[in-house]
N, CA, C and O of each residue as an XYZ file, in Angstrom:
420
protein
N       1.578     36.920     17.545
C       1.481     35.367     18.195
C       1.884     34.400     17.287
O       1.168     34.326     16.289
N       2.750     33.697     17.340
C       3.137     32.723     16.369
C       2.663     31.657     16.759
O       2.488     31.314     17.928
N       2.374     30.941     15.580
C       1.577     29.431     15.715
C       2.410     28.262     15.158
O       3.320     28.450     14.351
N       2.120     27.245     15.545
C       3.210     26.310     15.001
C       2.503     25.358     13.957
O       1.481     24.790     14.344
N       2.902     25.153     12.802
C       2.178     24.449     11.658
C       3.066     23.192     11.631
O       4.229     23.115     12.026
N       2.337     22.260     11.112
C       2.808     20.808     11.070
C       3.496     20.503      9.362
O       2.703     20.328      8.438
N       4.619     20.480      9.178
C       5.033     20.398      7.749
C       4.865     18.768      7.310
O       5.297     17.860      8.019
N       4.094     18.527      5.892
C       3.933     17.260      5.733
C       5.049     16.771      5.118
O       5.271     17.259      4.010
N       5.838     15.924      5.529
C       7.086     15.627      4.568
C       6.806     14.592      3.534
O       6.195     13.551      3.774
N       7.150     14.834      2.701
C       6.850     13.856      1.339
C       8.499     12.891      1.129
O       9.451     13.273      0.448
N       8.435     11.896      1.753
C       9.599     10.999      1.567
C       9.381     10.470      0.435
O       8.250     10.523     -0.049
N      10.455      9.829     -0.240
C      10.169      9.225     -1.712
C      10.779      7.849     -0.921
O      11.568      7.928      0.020
N      10.288      6.634     -1.455
C      10.608      5.237     -1.148
C      10.721      4.466     -2.466
O       9.823      4.443     -3.307
N      12.019      3.773     -2.588
C      12.403      2.836     -3.519
C      12.395      1.738     -3.184
O      13.412      1.416     -2.569
N      11.525      0.826     -3.343
C      11.760     -0.426     -3.043
C      12.587     -1.317     -3.682
O      12.876     -0.945     -4.819
N      13.058     -2.346     -3.352
C      14.094     -2.879     -4.109
C      13.617     -4.315     -4.635
O      12.675     -4.842     -4.043
N      14.223     -4.988     -5.729
C      13.652     -5.992     -6.023
C      12.472     -5.812     -6.848
O      12.241     -4.921     -7.666
N      11.556     -7.094     -6.399
C      10.083     -7.021     -6.737
C       9.264     -6.836     -5.860
O       8.285     -7.582     -5.819
N       9.460     -5.512     -4.644
C       8.582     -5.183     -4.016
C       8.005     -4.097     -4.450
O       8.286     -3.496     -5.487
N       6.977     -3.755     -3.462
C       5.946     -2.951     -4.183
C       5.406     -2.162     -2.677
O       5.369     -2.712     -1.576
N       5.087     -1.010     -2.925
C       4.779      0.034     -1.847
C       3.224      0.162     -2.207
O       2.883      0.328     -3.378
N       2.200      0.074     -1.066
C       0.857      0.120     -1.369
C       0.354      0.988     -0.054
O       0.724      0.744      1.094
N      -0.460      1.935     -0.389
C      -1.340      2.558      0.790
C      -2.602      2.001      0.904
O      -3.438      2.236      0.031
N      -2.900      1.197      1.988
C      -3.983      0.744      2.051
C      -5.320      1.529      1.943
O      -5.372      2.648      2.454
N      -6.329      1.046      1.353
C      -7.611      1.630      1.445
C      -8.295      2.199      2.785
O      -7.896      1.725      3.849
N      -9.068      2.958      2.802
C      -9.721      3.289      4.295
C     -10.726      2.281      4.483
O     -11.278      1.727      3.532
N     -10.987      2.017      5.747
C     -12.176      0.994      6.097
C     -13.469      1.412      6.343
O     -13.589      2.319      7.166
N     -14.586      0.914      5.764
C     -16.112      1.586      6.137
C     -16.097      1.780      7.455
O     -15.611      1.005      8.279
N     -16.783      3.112      7.738
C     -17.167      3.386      9.100
C     -18.538      2.610      9.296
O     -18.640      2.047     10.385
N     -19.476      2.501      8.531
C     -20.754      2.098      8.667
C     -20.997      0.937      7.939
O     -20.448      0.758      6.851
N     -21.889     -0.001      8.507
C     -22.461     -1.248      7.687
C     -23.457     -1.010      6.644
O     -24.103      0.037      6.603
N     -23.587     -1.895      5.860
C     -25.091     -1.630      5.007
C     -26.113     -1.226      5.570
O     -26.836     -0.388      5.032
N     -26.370     -1.743      6.759
C     -27.547     -1.427      7.427
C     -27.515      0.101      8.192
O     -28.534      0.602      8.668
N     -26.504      0.594      8.219
C     -26.273      2.026      8.903
C     -25.747      1.846     10.195
O     -25.716      2.844     10.915
N     -25.332      0.792     10.628
C     -24.601      0.731     11.927
C     -23.291      1.267     12.215
O     -22.576      0.664     11.414
N     -22.551      2.043     12.883
C     -21.264      2.749     12.980
C     -20.302      1.754     13.907
O     -20.421      1.484     15.102
N     -19.397      1.345     13.030
C     -18.367      0.365     13.538
C     -17.360      1.012     14.474
O     -16.786      1.916     13.867
N     -17.013      0.913     15.479
C     -15.906      1.079     16.396
C     -14.494      0.768     15.461
O     -14.595      0.169     14.391
N     -13.354      1.176     15.911
C     -12.261      1.312     15.368
C     -11.562     -0.196     15.503
O     -10.567     -0.510     14.848
N     -12.195     -1.037     16.401
C     -11.857     -2.256     17.032
C     -12.427     -3.459     15.962
O     -11.858     -4.480     15.576
N     -13.659     -2.972     15.670
C     -14.641     -3.925     14.815
C     -14.436     -3.892     13.434
O     -15.097     -4.636     12.710
N     -13.344     -2.881     12.834
C     -13.235     -2.970     11.543
C     -12.410     -3.659     10.818
O     -11.240     -3.531     11.178
N     -12.592     -4.382      9.878
C     -11.661     -5.048      9.157
C     -10.851     -4.137      8.396
O     -11.249     -3.023      8.055
N      -9.272     -4.786      8.024
C      -8.699     -4.014      7.431
C      -9.020     -4.528      6.017
O      -9.312     -5.698      5.765
N      -8.913     -3.270      4.889
C      -9.453     -3.660      3.785
C      -8.303     -4.233      3.051
O      -7.220     -3.690      3.264
N      -8.342     -5.473      2.023
C      -7.259     -5.936      1.316
C      -7.395     -5.201      0.209
O      -7.497     -5.935     -0.774
N      -7.443     -3.942     -0.077
C      -7.427     -3.403     -1.186
C      -6.584     -1.942     -0.939
O      -6.538     -1.417      0.173
N      -5.819     -1.272     -2.336
C      -5.183     -0.282     -1.787
C      -4.696      0.363     -3.324
O      -4.926     -0.117     -4.434
N      -3.991      1.539     -3.000
C      -3.405      2.194     -4.360
C      -1.616      1.722     -4.261
O      -1.043      1.679     -3.173
N      -1.040      1.456     -5.345
C       0.423      1.415     -5.320
C       1.249      2.662     -5.566
O       1.273      3.265     -6.639
N       1.814      2.940     -4.652
C       2.584      4.102     -4.201
C       3.816      4.106     -5.100
O       4.050      4.926     -5.987
N       4.396      3.306     -4.822
C       5.957      2.890     -5.640
C       6.488      1.330     -5.933
O       6.344      0.516     -5.021
N       6.941      1.012     -6.863
C       7.381     -0.156     -7.585
C       9.051     -0.042     -7.585
O       9.757      0.949     -7.770
N       9.493     -1.731     -7.249
C      10.771     -1.705     -7.502
C      11.241     -1.936     -8.906
O      10.451     -1.904     -9.850
N      12.400     -2.148     -9.037
C      12.932     -2.483    -10.360
C      12.515     -3.796    -11.281
O      12.444     -3.814    -12.510
N      12.259     -4.886    -10.371
C      11.616     -6.277    -10.764
C      12.646     -6.856    -10.296
O      13.701     -6.347     -9.917
N      12.221     -8.322    -10.335
C      12.987     -9.499     -9.710
C      14.405     -9.609    -10.666
O      14.360     -9.191    -11.823
N      15.390    -10.067    -10.234
C      16.906    -10.277    -10.672
C      16.629    -11.764    -11.066
O      16.305    -12.639    -10.264
N      16.861    -11.988    -12.886
C      16.745    -13.037    -13.452
C      18.030    -13.967    -13.439
O      18.990    -13.230    -13.210
N      18.245    -14.647    -13.517
C      19.630    -15.789    -13.645
C      20.554    -15.254    -14.797
O      21.722    -15.641    -14.834
N      20.153    -14.519    -15.586
C      21.080    -13.872    -16.745
C      21.387    -12.645    -16.271
O      22.311    -12.111    -16.885
N      20.933    -12.034    -15.405
C      21.356    -10.774    -14.897
C      20.356     -9.595    -14.966
O      20.441     -8.497    -14.416
N      19.326    -10.116    -15.827
C      18.478     -9.021    -16.547
C      17.410     -8.960    -15.367
O      17.354     -9.838    -14.506
N      16.502     -7.766    -15.399
C      15.306     -7.704    -14.368
C      14.092     -8.035    -15.572
O      14.004     -7.799    -16.777
N      13.133     -8.779    -14.452
C      11.785     -8.891    -14.960
C      11.050     -7.637    -14.840
O      11.066     -6.744    -13.993
N      10.301     -7.843    -16.084
C       9.144     -6.246    -16.054
C       8.060     -6.318    -14.666
O       7.478     -7.336    -14.293
N       7.989     -5.232    -14.158
C       7.075     -5.413    -13.153
C       5.653     -5.456    -13.699
O       5.550     -4.909    -14.797
N       4.532     -5.975    -13.199
C       3.005     -6.005    -13.797
C       2.260     -5.246    -13.201
O       1.109     -5.095    -13.612
N       2.709     -4.591    -12.111
C       1.575     -3.129    -11.542
C       2.710     -2.025    -11.878
O       3.886     -2.173    -12.211
N       1.908     -0.835    -11.664
C       2.218      0.238    -11.832
C       1.775      1.295    -10.780
O       0.786      1.075    -10.081
N       2.533      2.494    -10.658
C       2.523      3.412     -9.696
C       0.829      4.150     -9.888
O       0.298      4.561    -10.920
N       0.463      4.123     -8.927
C      -1.372      4.478     -9.085
C      -2.362      3.864     -9.232
O      -3.453      4.428     -9.149
N      -2.225      2.262     -9.545
C      -2.988      1.273     -9.823
C      -3.740      1.163     -8.468
O      -3.238      1.529     -7.405
N      -4.890      0.669     -8.579
C      -5.459      0.176     -7.429
C      -5.647     -1.470     -7.429
O      -6.333     -1.931     -8.341
N      -5.158     -2.255     -6.593
C      -5.061     -3.518     -6.296
C      -5.779     -4.217     -5.256
O      -6.154     -3.618     -4.248
N      -5.977     -5.351     -5.423
C      -6.348     -6.494     -4.065
C      -5.307     -7.272     -3.942
O      -4.662     -7.667     -4.913
N      -5.007     -7.607     -2.569
C      -3.937     -8.388     -1.944
C      -4.611     -9.190     -0.837
O      -5.600     -8.874     -0.175
N      -3.895    -10.253     -0.778
C      -4.103    -11.124      0.613
C      -3.810    -10.061      1.875
O      -3.092     -9.102      2.157
N      -4.959    -10.976      2.483
C      -5.352     -9.889      4.098
C      -3.802     -9.834      4.660
O      -3.292     -8.744      4.919
N      -3.228    -10.819      4.799
C      -1.924    -10.908      5.677
C      -0.710    -10.602      4.960
O       0.308    -11.159      5.371
N      -0.614     -9.822      3.961
C       0.425     -9.897      2.703
C       1.014     -8.523      3.208
O       0.323     -7.591      3.620
N       2.414     -8.530      3.116
C       3.532     -7.448      3.564
C       3.634     -7.155      4.880
O       3.216     -7.753      5.871
N       4.447     -5.823      4.713
C       4.855     -5.571      6.171
C       4.128     -4.216      6.293
O       3.803     -3.566      5.300
N       3.900     -3.838      7.508
C       3.147     -2.698      7.816
C       3.937     -1.839      8.439
O       4.458     -2.155      9.508
N       4.190     -0.354      7.738
C       4.858      0.688      8.568
C       4.221      1.947      8.251
O       3.279      2.101      7.474
N       4.839      2.858      8.943
C       4.404      4.251      8.834
C       5.254      4.894      8.598
O       6.343      4.617      9.100
N       5.110      6.116      7.665
C       6.054      7.127      7.429
C       5.181      8.769      7.440
O       4.278      9.142      6.691
N       5.714      9.359      8.349
C       5.009     10.085      8.894
C       3.438     10.191      9.452
O       3.281      9.931     10.645
N       2.433     10.504      8.775
C       0.941     10.298      8.974
C       0.592      8.718      8.379
O      -0.096      7.880      8.963
N       1.084      8.605      7.410
C       0.823      7.537      6.686
C       1.174      6.165      6.931
O       2.360      5.896      7.118
N       0.217      5.172      6.958
C       0.348      3.842      7.029
C       0.559      3.033      5.771
O      -0.459      2.828      5.110
N       1.744      2.515      5.301
C       2.072      1.899      4.222
C       2.317      0.193      4.244
O       2.719     -0.385      5.254
N       2.082     -0.331      3.274
C       2.469     -1.746      3.306
C       3.665     -1.663      2.349
O       3.697     -0.787      1.484
N       4.827     -2.724      2.517
C       5.697     -3.225      2.014
C       5.593     -4.594      1.501
O       5.958     -5.454      2.304
N       5.115     -5.075      0.166
C       5.036     -6.470     -0.143
C       5.523     -7.036     -1.250
O       6.092     -6.202     -1.954
N       5.529     -8.226     -1.730
C       6.302     -8.666     -3.057
C       5.051     -8.461     -3.951
O       3.927     -8.313     -3.473
N       5.322     -8.461     -5.295
C       4.445     -8.449     -6.244
C       3.595     -9.707     -6.176
O       2.371     -9.701     -6.305
N       4.336    -10.778     -5.966
C       3.461    -11.731     -5.830
C       2.245    -12.095     -4.951
O       1.483    -13.042     -5.143
N       2.182    -11.063     -3.819
C       1.318    -10.905     -2.836
C      -0.024    -10.463     -3.609
O      -1.164    -10.734     -3.229
N       0.292     -9.790     -4.670
C      -0.806     -8.716     -5.055
C      -1.902     -9.794     -5.887
O      -1.417    -10.658     -6.617
N      -2.938     -9.715     -5.774
C      -3.801    -10.948     -6.297
C      -4.417    -10.215     -7.580
O      -4.478    -10.998     -8.528
N      -4.873     -8.979     -7.866
C      -5.676     -8.402     -8.904
C      -5.360     -7.030     -9.090
O      -5.037     -6.324     -8.134
N      -5.440     -6.543    -10.412
C      -5.581     -4.852    -10.381
C      -6.914     -4.381    -10.706
O      -7.308     -4.728    -11.820
N      -7.480     -3.878    -10.208
C      -8.831     -2.946    -10.145
C      -8.985     -2.148    -11.597
O      -8.252     -1.166    -11.717
N      -9.709     -2.413    -12.518
C      -9.805     -1.611    -13.444
C     -11.196     -0.727    -13.398
O     -11.422      0.116    -14.267
């Protein structure tokens, strides 16, 4: 008997300019007091991991500025930053580097 298996696709995304692809962190399922939250009551976290970075902003002299964030860094960003999209089963955000507020070390 044959069974169907789902293959996980690993699509490579290369953002343009000063844009960054971020995977949003999972939201908490319970409060500090132990109350279980339904999906509709969860806040979307404003932190995530950088998946891919662009080459940098194009400057007036034709060179590119160096990106301040690197792949794999954990970052904080504003709540309404970026455009949300899905690739396979992953929900990702595409945002400008300016939308990132801090790097978590």
